[in-house]
C-alpha positions as CSV (number, residue, x, y, z in Angstrom):
1,M,173.2,102.4,139.0
2,A,173.1,105.9,140.5
3,A,175.9,107.5,142.3
4,L,175.7,107.5,146.1
5,S,175.4,110.8,148.0
6,W,178.0,111.6,150.6
7,N,175.2,111.3,153.2
8,E,174.4,107.7,152.0
9,I,178.2,106.9,152.1
10,K,178.5,108.3,155.7
11,D,175.4,106.3,156.8
12,R,176.8,103.1,155.3
13,A,180.3,103.8,156.8
14,L,178.8,104.3,160.2
15,K,176.8,101.1,160.0
16,F,179.9,99.2,158.7
17,S,182.1,100.4,161.6
18,K,179.5,99.5,164.2
19,E,179.1,95.9,162.7
20,W,182.8,95.3,162.6
21,A,183.8,97.0,165.9
22,N,184.3,93.8,167.8
23,T,185.9,91.6,165.3
24,Q,188.1,89.0,166.9
25,N,189.6,86.7,164.2
26,E,191.4,88.7,161.5
27,E,192.1,85.7,159.2
28,A,188.6,84.4,159.2
29,D,187.0,87.8,158.8
30,A,189.3,89.3,156.2
31,K,187.3,88.5,153.1
32,P,183.8,89.3,154.5
33,F,185.3,92.6,156.0
34,L,186.6,93.7,152.6
35,V,183.3,92.8,150.8
36,E,181.4,94.8,153.3
37,F,183.8,97.6,153.2
38,F,183.6,98.1,149.4
39,N,179.8,98.0,149.8
40,V,180.0,101.2,151.7
41,F,180.8,102.9,148.4
């Protein structure tokens, strides 16, 4: 697996932040949030 460039990380982080901007239920979304967050890197 190749290392990600900073631009790819930035793009993934921006996409992640938009997808999770309106999260309402912290308990129900905690695990999926973390999985998606770590996929940024």
